[in-house]
PADREN-640136 format. One record per residue (C-alpha): x, y, z; residue number from 1. Coordinates in steps of 0.5 Angstrom, whole numbers. Layout:
REM residues N
<u: X, v: Y, w: Z, seq: NUM>
...
//
This chain:
REM residues 451
<u: 69, v: -5, w: -3, seq: 1>
<u: 73, v: -11, w: 0, seq: 2>
<u: 68, v: -12, w: 5, seq: 3>
<u: 62, v: -12, w: 2, seq: 4>
<u: 59, v: -19, w: 1, seq: 5>
<u: 59, v: -22, w: -7, seq: 6>
<u: 52, v: -19, w: -10, seq: 7>
<u: 50, v: -16, w: -4, seq: 8>
<u: 46, v: -10, w: -4, seq: 9>
<u: 50, v: -6, w: 0, seq: 10>
<u: 55, v: -5, w: -6, seq: 11>
<u: 49, v: -2, w: -10, seq: 12>
<u: 48, v: 3, w: -4, seq: 13>
<u: 55, v: 5, w: -4, seq: 14>
<u: 53, v: 7, w: -12, seq: 15>
<u: 47, v: 10, w: -11, seq: 16>
<u: 48, v: 15, w: -6, seq: 17>
<u: 53, v: 18, w: -7, seq: 18>
<u: 51, v: 19, w: -14, seq: 19>
<u: 45, v: 22, w: -11, seq: 20>
<u: 48, v: 26, w: -7, seq: 21>
<u: 52, v: 29, w: -13, seq: 22>
<u: 47, v: 31, w: -17, seq: 23>
<u: 44, v: 34, w: -12, seq: 24>
<u: 50, v: 38, w: -11, seq: 25>
<u: 50, v: 40, w: -19, seq: 26>
<u: 42, v: 42, w: -17, seq: 27>
<u: 44, v: 47, w: -11, seq: 28>
<u: 44, v: 53, w: -15, seq: 29>
<u: 37, v: 55, w: -17, seq: 30>
<u: 34, v: 54, w: -24, seq: 31>
<u: 33, v: 61, w: -29, seq: 32>
<u: 28, v: 57, w: -32, seq: 33>
<u: 23, v: 51, w: -31, seq: 34>
<u: 19, v: 49, w: -37, seq: 35>
<u: 15, v: 42, w: -39, seq: 36>
<u: 9, v: 40, w: -35, seq: 37>
<u: 12, v: 43, w: -28, seq: 38>
<u: 8, v: 50, w: -29, seq: 39>
<u: 2, v: 46, w: -28, seq: 40>
<u: 3, v: 41, w: -23, seq: 41>
<u: 5, v: 47, w: -19, seq: 42>
<u: -2, v: 53, w: -21, seq: 43>
<u: -6, v: 47, w: -19, seq: 44>
<u: -4, v: 47, w: -13, seq: 45>
<u: -9, v: 53, w: -12, seq: 46>
<u: -14, v: 49, w: -14, seq: 47>
<u: -14, v: 43, w: -9, seq: 48>
<u: -13, v: 49, w: -3, seq: 49>
<u: -19, v: 53, w: -5, seq: 50>
<u: -23, v: 46, w: -4, seq: 51>
<u: -24, v: 45, w: -12, seq: 52>
<u: -21, v: 39, w: -17, seq: 53>
<u: -16, v: 42, w: -22, seq: 54>
<u: -18, v: 42, w: -29, seq: 55>
<u: -11, v: 38, w: -31, seq: 56>
<u: -8, v: 35, w: -25, seq: 57>
<u: -10, v: 30, w: -20, seq: 58>
<u: -8, v: 32, w: -13, seq: 59>
<u: -2, v: 27, w: -10, seq: 60>
<u: 4, v: 31, w: -13, seq: 61>
<u: 1, v: 39, w: -13, seq: 62>
<u: -1, v: 37, w: -5, seq: 63>
<u: 7, v: 34, w: -4, seq: 64>
<u: 9, v: 41, w: -8, seq: 65>
<u: 5, v: 45, w: -3, seq: 66>
<u: 9, v: 42, w: 2, seq: 67>
<u: 15, v: 43, w: 0, seq: 68>
<u: 13, v: 50, w: -1, seq: 69>
<u: 11, v: 52, w: 6, seq: 70>
<u: 19, v: 49, w: 8, seq: 71>
<u: 21, v: 56, w: 4, seq: 72>
<u: 15, v: 60, w: 6, seq: 73>
<u: 13, v: 60, w: -2, seq: 74>
<u: 4, v: 61, w: -3, seq: 75>
<u: 3, v: 58, w: -10, seq: 76>
<u: -3, v: 63, w: -11, seq: 77>
<u: 2, v: 69, w: -14, seq: 78>
<u: 3, v: 63, w: -20, seq: 79>
<u: -3, v: 64, w: -25, seq: 80>
<u: -7, v: 58, w: -29, seq: 81>
<u: -3, v: 59, w: -37, seq: 82>
<u: -7, v: 61, w: -42, seq: 83>
<u: -5, v: 59, w: -49, seq: 84>
<u: -1, v: 53, w: -48, seq: 85>
<u: -1, v: 47, w: -43, seq: 86>
<u: 8, v: 48, w: -43, seq: 87>
<u: 9, v: 56, w: -41, seq: 88>
<u: 13, v: 61, w: -45, seq: 89>
<u: 20, v: 62, w: -44, seq: 90>
<u: 17, v: 69, w: -40, seq: 91>
<u: 12, v: 64, w: -35, seq: 92>
<u: 18, v: 59, w: -35, seq: 93>
<u: 23, v: 64, w: -31, seq: 94>
<u: 17, v: 66, w: -27, seq: 95>
<u: 16, v: 60, w: -24, seq: 96>
<u: 25, v: 58, w: -24, seq: 97>
<u: 25, v: 65, w: -19, seq: 98>
<u: 18, v: 63, w: -15, seq: 99>
<u: 20, v: 55, w: -14, seq: 100>
<u: 28, v: 58, w: -13, seq: 101>
<u: 32, v: 54, w: -9, seq: 102>
<u: 26, v: 49, w: -6, seq: 103>
<u: 27, v: 44, w: -12, seq: 104>
<u: 33, v: 41, w: -9, seq: 105>
<u: 28, v: 39, w: -4, seq: 106>
<u: 23, v: 36, w: -9, seq: 107>
<u: 28, v: 33, w: -12, seq: 108>
<u: 32, v: 30, w: -5, seq: 109>
<u: 25, v: 27, w: -3, seq: 110>
<u: 25, v: 24, w: -10, seq: 111>
<u: 32, v: 21, w: -9, seq: 112>
<u: 30, v: 18, w: -3, seq: 113>
<u: 23, v: 15, w: -5, seq: 114>
<u: 26, v: 12, w: -10, seq: 115>
<u: 33, v: 9, w: -7, seq: 116>
<u: 28, v: 6, w: -1, seq: 117>
<u: 26, v: 2, w: -7, seq: 118>
<u: 31, v: -1, w: -8, seq: 119>
<u: 31, v: -6, w: -3, seq: 120>
<u: 24, v: -8, w: -4, seq: 121>
<u: 26, v: -9, w: -12, seq: 122>
<u: 32, v: -13, w: -10, seq: 123>
<u: 26, v: -18, w: -6, seq: 124>
<u: 22, v: -18, w: -12, seq: 125>
<u: 28, v: -20, w: -16, seq: 126>
<u: 30, v: -25, w: -12, seq: 127>
<u: 23, v: -28, w: -12, seq: 128>
<u: 22, v: -29, w: -20, seq: 129>
<u: 30, v: -31, w: -20, seq: 130>
<u: 31, v: -35, w: -14, seq: 131>
<u: 39, v: -33, w: -15, seq: 132>
<u: 43, v: -27, w: -11, seq: 133>
<u: 46, v: -26, w: -17, seq: 134>
<u: 40, v: -25, w: -21, seq: 135>
<u: 38, v: -20, w: -16, seq: 136>
<u: 44, v: -16, w: -15, seq: 137>
<u: 45, v: -16, w: -24, seq: 138>
<u: 37, v: -13, w: -25, seq: 139>
<u: 38, v: -9, w: -19, seq: 140>
<u: 44, v: -5, w: -21, seq: 141>
<u: 41, v: -5, w: -28, seq: 142>
<u: 35, v: -2, w: -25, seq: 143>
<u: 39, v: 4, w: -21, seq: 144>
<u: 44, v: 6, w: -26, seq: 145>
<u: 40, v: 5, w: -32, seq: 146>
<u: 40, v: 13, w: -35, seq: 147>
<u: 33, v: 12, w: -37, seq: 148>
<u: 32, v: 12, w: -30, seq: 149>
<u: 36, v: 16, w: -26, seq: 150>
<u: 35, v: 23, w: -30, seq: 151>
<u: 27, v: 22, w: -28, seq: 152>
<u: 28, v: 23, w: -21, seq: 153>
<u: 32, v: 30, w: -23, seq: 154>
<u: 25, v: 33, w: -25, seq: 155>
<u: 19, v: 36, w: -22, seq: 156>
<u: 14, v: 31, w: -26, seq: 157>
<u: 11, v: 25, w: -23, seq: 158>
<u: 15, v: 21, w: -27, seq: 159>
<u: 19, v: 19, w: -21, seq: 160>
<u: 14, v: 18, w: -16, seq: 161>
<u: 11, v: 13, w: -21, seq: 162>
<u: 17, v: 9, w: -22, seq: 163>
<u: 18, v: 8, w: -14, seq: 164>
<u: 10, v: 7, w: -13, seq: 165>
<u: 10, v: 1, w: -18, seq: 166>
<u: 15, v: -2, w: -14, seq: 167>
<u: 11, v: -1, w: -8, seq: 168>
<u: 5, v: -4, w: -10, seq: 169>
<u: 9, v: -10, w: -14, seq: 170>
<u: 13, v: -11, w: -7, seq: 171>
<u: 6, v: -11, w: -3, seq: 172>
<u: 3, v: -15, w: -8, seq: 173>
<u: 9, v: -21, w: -7, seq: 174>
<u: 8, v: -21, w: 0, seq: 175>
<u: 1, v: -22, w: 0, seq: 176>
<u: 2, v: -28, w: -4, seq: 177>
<u: 8, v: -31, w: 0, seq: 178>
<u: 6, v: -29, w: 8, seq: 179>
<u: -2, v: -28, w: 6, seq: 180>
<u: -1, v: -21, w: 10, seq: 181>
<u: -7, v: -17, w: 11, seq: 182>
<u: -3, v: -11, w: 12, seq: 183>
<u: 0, v: -12, w: 6, seq: 184>
<u: -7, v: -13, w: 4, seq: 185>
<u: -8, v: -6, w: 5, seq: 186>
<u: -1, v: -4, w: 3, seq: 187>
<u: -3, v: -6, w: -4, seq: 188>
<u: -9, v: -2, w: -4, seq: 189>
<u: -6, v: 4, w: -1, seq: 190>
<u: -1, v: 4, w: -7, seq: 191>
<u: -7, v: 3, w: -12, seq: 192>
<u: -10, v: 9, w: -10, seq: 193>
<u: -4, v: 13, w: -9, seq: 194>
<u: -1, v: 11, w: -17, seq: 195>
<u: -9, v: 13, w: -19, seq: 196>
<u: -9, v: 20, w: -16, seq: 197>
<u: -2, v: 21, w: -18, seq: 198>
<u: -3, v: 20, w: -26, seq: 199>
<u: -9, v: 18, w: -28, seq: 200>
<u: -7, v: 13, w: -33, seq: 201>
<u: -6, v: 9, w: -28, seq: 202>
<u: -15, v: 8, w: -28, seq: 203>
<u: -12, v: 1, w: -30, seq: 204>
<u: -10, v: -1, w: -23, seq: 205>
<u: -18, v: -1, w: -20, seq: 206>
<u: -21, v: -7, w: -26, seq: 207>
<u: -14, v: -11, w: -23, seq: 208>
<u: -15, v: -11, w: -16, seq: 209>
<u: -22, v: -14, w: -17, seq: 210>
<u: -19, v: -20, w: -21, seq: 211>
<u: -14, v: -21, w: -15, seq: 212>
<u: -19, v: -20, w: -10, seq: 213>
<u: -23, v: -26, w: -13, seq: 214>
<u: -16, v: -29, w: -14, seq: 215>
<u: -15, v: -29, w: -7, seq: 216>
<u: -23, v: -32, w: -5, seq: 217>
<u: -21, v: -38, w: -10, seq: 218>
<u: -16, v: -40, w: -5, seq: 219>
<u: -19, v: -41, w: 3, seq: 220>
<u: -12, v: -40, w: 5, seq: 221>
<u: -14, v: -32, w: 3, seq: 222>
<u: -20, v: -31, w: 5, seq: 223>
<u: -18, v: -25, w: 10, seq: 224>
<u: -14, v: -22, w: 4, seq: 225>
<u: -20, v: -23, w: -1, seq: 226>
<u: -24, v: -19, w: 3, seq: 227>
<u: -20, v: -14, w: 6, seq: 228>
<u: -18, v: -13, w: -2, seq: 229>
<u: -25, v: -13, w: -4, seq: 230>
<u: -27, v: -9, w: 1, seq: 231>
<u: -21, v: -4, w: -2, seq: 232>
<u: -22, v: -4, w: -9, seq: 233>
<u: -30, v: -2, w: -8, seq: 234>
<u: -28, v: 4, w: -3, seq: 235>
<u: -22, v: 6, w: -8, seq: 236>
<u: -28, v: 5, w: -14, seq: 237>
<u: -33, v: 9, w: -9, seq: 238>
<u: -27, v: 15, w: -9, seq: 239>
<u: -25, v: 15, w: -16, seq: 240>
<u: -33, v: 16, w: -17, seq: 241>
<u: -35, v: 21, w: -13, seq: 242>
<u: -28, v: 26, w: -15, seq: 243>
<u: -31, v: 24, w: -23, seq: 244>
<u: -38, v: 26, w: -21, seq: 245>
<u: -35, v: 33, w: -18, seq: 246>
<u: -31, v: 34, w: -24, seq: 247>
<u: -38, v: 34, w: -27, seq: 248>
<u: -40, v: 38, w: -23, seq: 249>
<u: -34, v: 43, w: -24, seq: 250>
<u: -32, v: 42, w: -31, seq: 251>
<u: -38, v: 39, w: -35, seq: 252>
<u: -35, v: 32, w: -37, seq: 253>
<u: -36, v: 26, w: -32, seq: 254>
<u: -28, v: 24, w: -32, seq: 255>
<u: -21, v: 24, w: -28, seq: 256>
<u: -18, v: 29, w: -32, seq: 257>
<u: -18, v: 34, w: -38, seq: 258>
<u: -12, v: 31, w: -41, seq: 259>
<u: -15, v: 26, w: -44, seq: 260>
<u: -20, v: 31, w: -48, seq: 261>
<u: -14, v: 34, w: -49, seq: 262>
<u: -10, v: 28, w: -52, seq: 263>
<u: -16, v: 26, w: -56, seq: 264>
<u: -17, v: 33, w: -59, seq: 265>
<u: -10, v: 33, w: -61, seq: 266>
<u: -10, v: 26, w: -63, seq: 267>
<u: -15, v: 28, w: -69, seq: 268>
<u: -13, v: 34, w: -70, seq: 269>
<u: -6, v: 31, w: -72, seq: 270>
<u: -10, v: 26, w: -76, seq: 271>
<u: -13, v: 32, w: -79, seq: 272>
<u: -19, v: 28, w: -79, seq: 273>
<u: -23, v: 32, w: -75, seq: 274>
<u: -29, v: 35, w: -77, seq: 275>
<u: -32, v: 42, w: -73, seq: 276>
<u: -39, v: 42, w: -72, seq: 277>
<u: -39, v: 47, w: -68, seq: 278>
<u: -39, v: 53, w: -72, seq: 279>
<u: -36, v: 57, w: -65, seq: 280>
<u: -31, v: 53, w: -65, seq: 281>
<u: -29, v: 52, w: -73, seq: 282>
<u: -30, v: 61, w: -73, seq: 283>
<u: -24, v: 60, w: -66, seq: 284>
<u: -20, v: 55, w: -70, seq: 285>
<u: -20, v: 60, w: -75, seq: 286>
<u: -19, v: 66, w: -72, seq: 287>
<u: -13, v: 62, w: -67, seq: 288>
<u: -10, v: 60, w: -75, seq: 289>
<u: -10, v: 67, w: -77, seq: 290>
<u: -7, v: 70, w: -70, seq: 291>
<u: -1, v: 64, w: -70, seq: 292>
<u: -2, v: 64, w: -63, seq: 293>
<u: 2, v: 57, w: -63, seq: 294>
<u: 7, v: 55, w: -59, seq: 295>
<u: 7, v: 47, w: -57, seq: 296>
<u: 5, v: 45, w: -64, seq: 297>
<u: -2, v: 40, w: -64, seq: 298>
<u: -3, v: 41, w: -56, seq: 299>
<u: -5, v: 48, w: -56, seq: 300>
<u: -11, v: 48, w: -60, seq: 301>
<u: -15, v: 44, w: -55, seq: 302>
<u: -11, v: 46, w: -49, seq: 303>
<u: -15, v: 54, w: -50, seq: 304>
<u: -22, v: 50, w: -53, seq: 305>
<u: -23, v: 46, w: -47, seq: 306>
<u: -21, v: 53, w: -43, seq: 307>
<u: -25, v: 58, w: -47, seq: 308>
<u: -32, v: 53, w: -49, seq: 309>
<u: -31, v: 47, w: -43, seq: 310>
<u: -29, v: 40, w: -43, seq: 311>
<u: -36, v: 38, w: -46, seq: 312>
<u: -37, v: 42, w: -52, seq: 313>
<u: -30, v: 40, w: -53, seq: 314>
<u: -31, v: 33, w: -52, seq: 315>
<u: -37, v: 32, w: -55, seq: 316>
<u: -34, v: 35, w: -62, seq: 317>
<u: -28, v: 30, w: -61, seq: 318>
<u: -33, v: 23, w: -60, seq: 319>
<u: -37, v: 27, w: -66, seq: 320>
<u: -31, v: 26, w: -70, seq: 321>
<u: -29, v: 20, w: -68, seq: 322>
<u: -36, v: 17, w: -70, seq: 323>
<u: -36, v: 19, w: -76, seq: 324>
<u: -29, v: 18, w: -78, seq: 325>
<u: -28, v: 11, w: -74, seq: 326>
<u: -24, v: 7, w: -79, seq: 327>
<u: -20, v: 14, w: -80, seq: 328>
<u: -18, v: 14, w: -73, seq: 329>
<u: -16, v: 6, w: -73, seq: 330>
<u: -12, v: 6, w: -79, seq: 331>
<u: -8, v: 13, w: -77, seq: 332>
<u: -8, v: 10, w: -69, seq: 333>
<u: -4, v: 3, w: -72, seq: 334>
<u: 0, v: 7, w: -76, seq: 335>
<u: 2, v: 12, w: -71, seq: 336>
<u: 4, v: 6, w: -67, seq: 337>
<u: 8, v: 2, w: -72, seq: 338>
<u: 13, v: 9, w: -73, seq: 339>
<u: 13, v: 7, w: -65, seq: 340>
<u: 15, v: 0, w: -65, seq: 341>
<u: 21, v: 1, w: -70, seq: 342>
<u: 25, v: 6, w: -65, seq: 343>
<u: 32, v: 3, w: -64, seq: 344>
<u: 33, v: -2, w: -58, seq: 345>
<u: 39, v: 3, w: -55, seq: 346>
<u: 39, v: 11, w: -57, seq: 347>
<u: 43, v: 16, w: -54, seq: 348>
<u: 42, v: 21, w: -48, seq: 349>
<u: 47, v: 27, w: -48, seq: 350>
<u: 52, v: 22, w: -50, seq: 351>
<u: 50, v: 16, w: -44, seq: 352>
<u: 47, v: 10, w: -47, seq: 353>
<u: 40, v: 9, w: -44, seq: 354>
<u: 34, v: 5, w: -46, seq: 355>
<u: 31, v: 12, w: -47, seq: 356>
<u: 29, v: 10, w: -54, seq: 357>
<u: 26, v: 3, w: -52, seq: 358>
<u: 22, v: 0, w: -58, seq: 359>
<u: 15, v: -2, w: -56, seq: 360>
<u: 16, v: -8, w: -61, seq: 361>
<u: 20, v: -11, w: -57, seq: 362>
<u: 15, v: -10, w: -51, seq: 363>
<u: 9, v: -13, w: -56, seq: 364>
<u: 13, v: -19, w: -57, seq: 365>
<u: 15, v: -20, w: -50, seq: 366>
<u: 8, v: -19, w: -48, seq: 367>
<u: 5, v: -24, w: -53, seq: 368>
<u: 11, v: -29, w: -52, seq: 369>
<u: 7, v: -29, w: -44, seq: 370>
<u: 0, v: -30, w: -46, seq: 371>
<u: 3, v: -36, w: -50, seq: 372>
<u: 7, v: -38, w: -43, seq: 373>
<u: 1, v: -38, w: -39, seq: 374>
<u: -5, v: -41, w: -43, seq: 375>
<u: 0, v: -46, w: -44, seq: 376>
<u: 1, v: -47, w: -37, seq: 377>
<u: -6, v: -47, w: -36, seq: 378>
<u: -8, v: -53, w: -41, seq: 379>
<u: -2, v: -57, w: -39, seq: 380>
<u: 0, v: -56, w: -33, seq: 381>
<u: -8, v: -54, w: -30, seq: 382>
<u: -4, v: -48, w: -26, seq: 383>
<u: -1, v: -41, w: -27, seq: 384>
<u: 5, v: -37, w: -24, seq: 385>
<u: 0, v: -32, w: -19, seq: 386>
<u: 5, v: -27, w: -18, seq: 387>
<u: 8, v: -27, w: -25, seq: 388>
<u: 1, v: -26, w: -29, seq: 389>
<u: -1, v: -21, w: -24, seq: 390>
<u: 6, v: -17, w: -27, seq: 391>
<u: 3, v: -19, w: -34, seq: 392>
<u: -4, v: -15, w: -33, seq: 393>
<u: -1, v: -9, w: -31, seq: 394>
<u: 5, v: -9, w: -37, seq: 395>
<u: -1, v: -10, w: -41, seq: 396>
<u: -6, v: -5, w: -39, seq: 397>
<u: 0, v: 0, w: -38, seq: 398>
<u: 1, v: -1, w: -46, seq: 399>
<u: -6, v: -1, w: -48, seq: 400>
<u: -8, v: 5, w: -44, seq: 401>
<u: -2, v: 8, w: -47, seq: 402>
<u: -2, v: 7, w: -55, seq: 403>
<u: -10, v: 8, w: -54, seq: 404>
<u: -11, v: 14, w: -50, seq: 405>
<u: -4, v: 19, w: -52, seq: 406>
<u: -2, v: 21, w: -59, seq: 407>
<u: 5, v: 21, w: -58, seq: 408>
<u: 11, v: 20, w: -52, seq: 409>
<u: 11, v: 13, w: -51, seq: 410>
<u: 17, v: 11, w: -48, seq: 411>
<u: 15, v: 16, w: -43, seq: 412>
<u: 9, v: 14, w: -41, seq: 413>
<u: 10, v: 7, w: -41, seq: 414>
<u: 16, v: 9, w: -36, seq: 415>
<u: 14, v: 7, w: -29, seq: 416>
<u: 13, v: -1, w: -32, seq: 417>
<u: 19, v: -2, w: -35, seq: 418>
<u: 21, v: -4, w: -29, seq: 419>
<u: 15, v: -10, w: -29, seq: 420>
<u: 18, v: -12, w: -37, seq: 421>
<u: 25, v: -12, w: -34, seq: 422>
<u: 23, v: -18, w: -29, seq: 423>
<u: 19, v: -21, w: -34, seq: 424>
<u: 25, v: -22, w: -38, seq: 425>
<u: 29, v: -24, w: -32, seq: 426>
<u: 23, v: -30, w: -31, seq: 427>
<u: 24, v: -32, w: -39, seq: 428>
<u: 31, v: -33, w: -38, seq: 429>
<u: 30, v: -36, w: -32, seq: 430>
<u: 26, v: -41, w: -35, seq: 431>
<u: 29, v: -42, w: -42, seq: 432>
<u: 36, v: -44, w: -37, seq: 433>
<u: 31, v: -48, w: -33, seq: 434>
<u: 28, v: -52, w: -39, seq: 435>
<u: 36, v: -53, w: -42, seq: 436>
<u: 38, v: -56, w: -36, seq: 437>
<u: 32, v: -61, w: -35, seq: 438>
<u: 34, v: -63, w: -43, seq: 439>
<u: 41, v: -64, w: -40, seq: 440>
<u: 39, v: -68, w: -34, seq: 441>
<u: 35, v: -71, w: -39, seq: 442>
<u: 40, v: -73, w: -45, seq: 443>
<u: 44, v: -75, w: -39, seq: 444>
<u: 39, v: -81, w: -36, seq: 445>
<u: 39, v: -83, w: -43, seq: 446>
<u: 46, v: -84, w: -45, seq: 447>
<u: 47, v: -88, w: -38, seq: 448>
<u: 41, v: -92, w: -39, seq: 449>
<u: 44, v: -94, w: -46, seq: 450>
<u: 50, v: -95, w: -43, seq: 451>
//
């Protein structure tokens, strides 16, 4: 350890790599159960291999899982789609665990390797924000050791790649900003497409890519980058729209996934403000309630409705309820957001201090402060920090999409952009410290002049 230079990234690697190896050793034993959303990612493999679009999942993660299965010569066609709930029963969890077996180790290994590869880009982003090796070191250290991050790389879910993908995206934007690199323009577009088809919630990156293109056109030095980014944004938009058109052809709604419809319906049912206009749906819901088939709370009912009646009919039912009860929807959504905003800053996770209970109220405050600073810089200085504004746009967009489109579980859904919020807090501290330093120098100069 003495051979490491002060605030060296080597020190962080010396912590992270052994930690990752230790986690892998703990996961060497094949699991007995695998629950959560994992089952639907594996079962989605069959849809994409047939050339169809899966009802619930976008292609990136299922196809990645398919590659890990090929190493162990396993075929996902043996997995039957879930019919009662998006979360498997105990028997289905046990069957999935037997099917996945030791291939889970390969999934976790790859997720850790990709995450470790983000450490160098993150440290460079932190240095660009803070202009200090010391600050860059500590921000990267927090980014690594925070149990809020560390535990998600052990799950077979999209969170790990979403965390890493955002880092690669904002690093490509930084390199584009600093070096006018056309290569990083292509990489910025690649990570945009990757994230959108990894997780539909990243759809907000599309309008941001057009905003970036417009900004580049306003600066002559970035004209090549501007054309690449604009053309690339149009191509990605075309791919997304084509995907949604095929989804409509196969499943009935112009959407990228039926998860948004399920969330919408589940939220209305949770608020108890949905009125069943469709007689068939009403009768089926009443029958479900009489039979008592319910495992996963508010998501079982919309899941079964979409499977039985299709996404189009279920979506129309939800939209009709929203139109007729718009005031109730707004009030209940506000109360739900307020409830999550009161979460404590720190909560425990299996005895460890983590930010899993991160308060949304602090995120609202941070984004509001930056909005004021951006407006202030435009009015007083007639300029703004393009890169910081980009980080703010991504953070705000992710916040808006999450609180509007999801019924709950906001901290997990906001997880990928925690790195952006960490960088914005660091930038805020640097701004404050520079302001204090200027005030001190000004006062010292004034005292010297008086003397």
